[in-house]
C-alpha positions in Angstrom: -38.4 4.0 26.6 -40.2 1.4 23.8 -42.0 4.0 20.8 -45.7 2.6 20.9 -45.8 2.1 17.2 -41.1 0.5 17.0 -40.6 0.3 13.2 -37.8 -2.5 12.0 -35.2 -0.8 10.5 -35.7 -0.7 6.1 -32.1 0.0 5.6 -30.9 -3.6 7.2 -29.6 -6.6 5.0 -31.4 -9.8 5.8 -30.6 -13.2 3.9 -32.6 -16.7 5.0 -29.8 -19.0 5.8 -30.4 -23.1 6.0 -27.6 -24.3 9.1 -27.8 -27.7 11.1 -31.4 -27.8 9.8 -32.8 -24.8 11.3 -33.5 -21.8 9.4 -31.9 -19.1 10.9 -32.2 -14.9 9.0 -28.2 -13.1 8.9 -29.0 -10.2 9.5 -26.0 -7.2 8.5 -26.3 -4.1 9.6 -24.7 -0.9 7.1 -23.6 1.6 9.8 -21.6 -0.9 12.4 -21.2 -3.6 9.6 -21.5 -6.0 12.1 -23.9 -9.4 11.9 -26.7 -10.9 14.4 -28.4 -14.4 13.8 -32.0 -14.6 14.3 -34.5 -17.4 14.8 -37.2 -18.0 12.3 -39.7 -16.3 15.8 -37.5 -13.2 16.2 -37.8 -12.4 12.9 -41.4 -12.7 12.7 -41.6 -10.8 15.6 -39.1 -7.8 13.6 -40.9 -7.9 10.7 -44.1 -7.2 12.5 -43.0 -3.5 14.0 -43.9 -1.1 10.7 -44.4 1.9 12.8 -48.0 1.6 12.9 -49.0 -2.1 14.8 -49.0 -1.8 18.3 -47.1 -4.9 20.4 -50.4 -5.9 21.9 -51.9 -6.9 17.7 -48.0 -8.4 17.4 -48.8 -10.7 20.5 -52.0 -12.1 19.1 -50.7 -12.5 15.5 -47.3 -14.7 17.1 -50.2 -16.6 19.2 -51.7 -17.5 15.9 -49.2 -18.0 14.0 -46.9 -20.0 16.1 -49.6 -21.3 19.1 -47.2 -19.8 21.6 -48.8 -17.3 24.2 -45.9 -15.1 24.6 -45.4 -13.0 27.5 -46.1 -9.0 26.7 -42.7 -8.5 29.3 -40.8 -11.1 27.0 -42.2 -9.2 24.3 -40.9 -5.7 25.6 -37.6 -7.0 26.5 -37.0 -8.2 22.5 -38.2 -4.9 21.4 -36.1 -3.0 24.1 -33.0 -5.2 23.0 -33.5 -4.4 19.0 -34.1 -1.1 20.0 -30.5 -1.3 22.0 -28.4 -2.7 19.0 -30.6 -0.2 17.0 -32.8 -2.1 14.8 -35.3 0.2 15.0 -35.7 3.1 13.5 -35.9 5.4 16.5 -34.4 3.6 18.5 -31.0 5.5 18.2 -29.7 8.7 17.9 -27.2 8.9 15.3 -24.7 9.5 17.8 -25.9 6.8 19.8 -25.4 5.2 16.3 -21.7 6.0 16.4 -21.5 5.2 19.7 -22.4 1.8 19.5 -20.3 0.8 16.8 -17.1 2.3 18.7 -18.5 -0.1 21.3 -18.8 -3.4 18.8 -15.7 -2.8 17.8 -14.1 -4.0 20.9 -17.0 -5.5 22.4 -14.7 -8.9 23.2 -12.7 -10.2 26.5 -9.1 -8.4 27.6 -7.8 -11.0 26.9 -9.1 -12.1 23.3 -8.3 -8.6 22.4 -4.8 -8.6 22.8 -4.2 -12.1 21.0 -6.2 -10.3 18.1 -5.7 -6.8 17.5 -7.0 -5.8 13.4 -6.1 -2.0 12.2 -7.9 -1.3 9.5 -6.3 0.4 6.6 -7.9 0.8 3.1 -11.7 -0.3 2.1 -11.2 -2.7 -1.4 -14.4 -2.9 -2.8 -14.2 -0.7 -6.2 -10.8 -2.1 -6.1 -12.5 -5.5 -6.0 -14.9 -4.1 -8.7 -12.7 -3.0 -11.2 -10.8 -6.7 -11.2 -13.1 -9.1 -11.1 -14.4 -9.1 -14.3 -10.8 -9.6 -15.4 -10.1 -13.0 -13.9 -13.3 -14.2 -13.6 -11.9 -17.5 -15.3 -9.6 -17.8 -12.1 -13.1 -19.8 -10.4 -14.4 -22.1 -13.2 -13.6 -25.5 -12.6 -11.1 -26.2 -15.4 -9.1 -24.0 -13.5 -9.4 -25.3 -10.3 -8.8 -28.9 -11.9 -5.1 -27.0 -13.1 -4.4 -26.3 -10.0 -5.3 -29.5 -8.6 -2.8 -31.9 -11.0 -0.4 -28.5 -10.9 0.0 -29.4 -7.1 0.1 -33.2 -7.3 3.0 -32.9 -10.1 4.7 -30.4 -7.6 5.0 -32.8 -4.5 6.0 -35.8 -7.1 9.0 -33.5 -7.7 9.6 -32.3 -4.4 9.7 -35.9 -2.9 11.5 -36.9 -6.0 14.2 -34.7 -5.4 13.5 -33.9 -1.6 18.0 -33.6 -0.9 17.9 -30.1 -3.4 14.9 -29.0 -1.7 15.9 -29.5 1.8 19.5 -28.5 1.0 18.5 -25.3 -0.6 16.6 -24.0 2.7 19.8 -22.6 5.0 20.3 -20.0 2.2 17.0 -18.5 3.2 18.9 -17.7 5.7 22.1 -15.4 4.7 21.5 -11.3 5.3 22.2 -10.9 1.6 18.5 -12.5 0.8 16.7 -11.0 3.6 15.1 -8.3 1.8 13.9 -10.5 -0.9 12.3 -12.9 1.8 10.8 -9.7 3.1 9.5 -8.3 -0.1 8.4 -12.1 -1.4 6.2 -12.8 1.7 4.3 -9.6 1.4 3.4 -9.8 -1.6 2.2 -13.0 -1.2 0.4 -12.5 1.9 -1.4 -9.5 0.1 -2.8 -11.7 -2.5 -3.5 -14.1 0.5 -6.0 -12.5 1.8 -7.3 -10.8 -1.5 -7.9 -13.9 -2.9 -11.0 -14.1 -0.2 -11.9 -10.9 -0.8 -12.5 -11.6 -4.5 -14.2 -14.9 -3.6 -17.2 -13.5 -1.6 -17.6 -10.5 -4.4 -17.8 -13.1 -7.2 -20.4 -14.7 -4.9 -22.2 -11.3 -4.1 -20.7 -10.3 -1.3 -18.9 -6.5 -0.1 -15.5 -6.3 0.8 -15.3 -3.4 2.8 -11.7 -3.5 4.5 -8.6 -4.9 4.3 -5.9 -4.5 7.2 -2.8 -4.9 9.0 -3.2 -8.4 12.2 -1.9 -9.6 15.1 -2.9 -12.9 16.1 -1.0 -14.3 18.9 1.6 -11.8 18.9 2.9 -12.4 15.4 2.0 -9.5 12.4 0.2 -10.1 10.0 -2.7 -9.5 6.8 -6.4 -9.4 6.7 -9.3 -9.4 4.6 -12.9 -8.7 5.4 -15.4 -11.3 4.4 -18.1 -11.1 7.0 -20.8 -11.3 4.2 -20.1 -14.3 3.2 -22.7 -15.0 6.3 -25.5 -13.7 4.9 -24.7 -16.5 1.7 -27.2 -19.4 1.8 -24.9 -21.5 0.5 -22.9 -23.5 2.8 -20.1 -24.4 0.4 -19.7 -20.6 -1.0 -18.7 -19.2 2.5 -16.5 -22.4 2.3 -14.9 -21.9 -0.4 -14.2 -18.2 0.4 -12.8 -19.1 3.4 -10.4 -21.5 1.3 -9.7 -19.4 -1.3 -6.4 -17.9 0.1 -5.2 -21.2 0.8 -6.1 -22.4 -2.5 -4.5 -19.7 -4.5 -1.5 -20.1 -2.4 -2.1 -24.0 -3.5 -1.5 -22.8 -7.0 1.8 -20.0 -6.3 3.7 -22.3 -4.5 2.9 -25.1 -6.8 4.2 -23.3 -9.6 7.3 -22.5 -8.0 8.5 -25.6 -6.6 7.7 -26.7 -10.6 10.2 -23.2 -11.5 12.8 -23.6 -8.9 13.6 -27.0 -10.4 14.1 -25.9 -14.0 15.6 -22.3 -13.1 18.0 -23.8 -11.5 19.9 -22.4 -8.1 22.1 -19.7 -7.2 19.8 -16.9 -8.8 17.7 -14.4 -8.2 14.3 -15.8 -10.2 15.2 -19.0 -7.9 15.5 -17.9 -5.2 11.6 -15.8 -5.1 10.7 -19.1 -6.4 12.2 -20.6 -4.0 10.7 -18.3 -1.1 7.2 -18.6 -3.0 7.3 -22.4 -2.4 7.8 -22.4 1.1 6.2 -19.6 1.9 2.8 -21.0 0.5 3.8 -23.9 2.5 4.5 -22.8 5.9 1.6 -20.6 5.1 -1.2 -23.1 4.1 0.1 -25.7 7.1 -0.2 -22.4 9.6 -3.9 -21.5 8.1 -5.0 -25.2 8.5 -5.2 -24.9 12.6 -8.5 -24.6 12.9 -8.0 -24.2 16.6 -6.9 -20.2 16.2 -9.0 -17.9 13.9 -7.8 -18.4 10.4 -8.8 -20.1 7.7 -9.0 -23.9 9.2 -11.2 -22.1 11.8 -13.9 -20.9 9.4 -13.7 -24.2 7.0 -14.8 -26.3 10.6 -17.1 -23.4 11.8 -18.9 -23.3 8.1 -18.5 -27.0 8.0 -20.5 -27.9 11.4 -23.0 -25.3 10.4 -22.0 -23.3 13.8 -20.9 -19.7 13.4 -18.8 -18.6 16.0 -17.7 -21.6 16.8 -14.7 -20.3 19.3 -17.5 -17.6 21.6 -20.0 -20.3 21.6 -17.8 -22.8 22.6 -16.0 -21.2 25.3 -19.2 -19.2 26.8 -21.0 -23.2 27.1 -18.2 -24.3 28.4 -17.5 -21.4 31.1 -21.2 -22.5 31.8 -21.1 -25.7 33.3 -18.0 -25.3 34.6 -19.4 -22.5 36.6 -22.6 -23.8 37.0 -24.8 -21.4 35.2 -27.2 -21.9 33.0 -25.9 -21.4 28.9 -27.8 -18.4 27.3 -26.4 -16.9 24.2 -28.4 -14.7 21.7 -31.3 -16.0 20.8 -30.6 -19.1 22.2 -32.3 -22.2 22.7 -33.5 -24.0 26.0 -31.8 -27.5 25.4 -28.7 -27.6 23.4 -28.5 -31.1 20.8 -26.1 -33.6 22.2 -23.4 -33.7 18.8 -23.6 -29.6 19.9 -22.3 -30.1 23.1 -19.8 -32.5 22.3 -18.2 -29.8 19.8 -18.3 -27.3 22.2 -16.4 -28.8 24.9 -14.4 -30.7 22.8 -13.2 -27.4 20.7 -12.9 -24.8 23.7 -10.4 -27.8 25.7 -8.4 -28.0 22.6 -8.5 -24.0 21.8 -8.0 -23.3 24.7 -4.9 -25.4 25.8 -3.0 -24.3 22.7 -4.0 -20.7 23.5 -2.5 -20.7 26.5 0.3 -22.6 25.3 1.3 -20.0 22.4 1.2 -17.4 24.9 3.3 -18.9 27.3 5.8 -20.0 24.7 5.9 -17.0 23.6 7.0 -14.8 26.7 9.4 -17.7 27.6 11.0 -17.3 24.6 11.3 -13.6 25.2 12.1 -13.7 28.5 14.5 -16.2 27.9 15.8 -13.4 25.5 15.9 -10.5 27.8 18.3 -12.5 30.5 20.4 -13.9 27.9 20.8 -10.2 27.0 21.3 -9.7 31.0 23.6 -12.3 31.4 25.6 -10.9 28.2 25.1 -7.0 29.8 26.6 -8.2 33.3 29.5 -10.5 32.3 30.4 -7.6 30.0 30.5 -5.4 33.1 32.0 -7.9 35.1 35.0 -7.6 33.1 35.5 -4.0 32.6 
């Protein structure tokens, strides 16, 4: 049902963003904490919904603005979609909005839900507000140059003494060092995510969730920095994505240099070596754009293609099944550049994702079979 005079909600957070040479309006729903992207014509219609203007008059305004005759059926369908999303004041009841929030939190394919599981544990926004004023120097140009210089020095030190660094690695696999390894890894992962959150706060965003993540059956952490989508400046969005790796560049470089100076066989030396190793491995893993980690979001922002993975797979499937591609606010024609991006990325990401899943189950089955053979051998011996 469409109300005669629908009204667009006043509490929605709206930001005008330029991507790929086009103007879009990114809308954040503060109730569901979900984001949507509207094109100029869609947003024009939404802003006309003031609770006093009938739809027929809005259709006439649309014609005067864009010189395009908007069919009444199309306008009604769009307003119904806005109501279904809860974007109109009388579109959904409070109970329905709660149901929508729960639905949208799991509104993805079963396979994708299996590969990416999030468990929110804290709302760090107030904590980040308290910390940010004390560490603003970390966002200055001199500090950035310092990190770059330290990284170059650290790489030179590691290369010059590669044998020492390489030969020390087996020490990390001793049983006695496992507690230290786990503690350092936990601290580094937490600080990595806090770096994302602090950078988002620095540029004016809010960070309302942080917690545990299981990605491709591997445990980790995550920090919700979706407010970066509201930033009009692409460089700010990319800095939010890069902040975790940048922090680990800093820590890893300091740790590599410190390990060389401190020496071997001490607890502090082990902490430095583990910090260096964890930083290097985390950076390499996160740079991979084929899974939804930092490298993926950097690539998505660089290419000006939000939701790159979802859109790319949807486009590829539409081509395979011979159906017309459609998306929220979709275009009749997709530029050749974007088609090439969608096909290339979806094929590479698909092969990589399936390969990881197959490798995981191959290892699990191999482990089960090895124990089964061992158990059968012991049983036979008795």
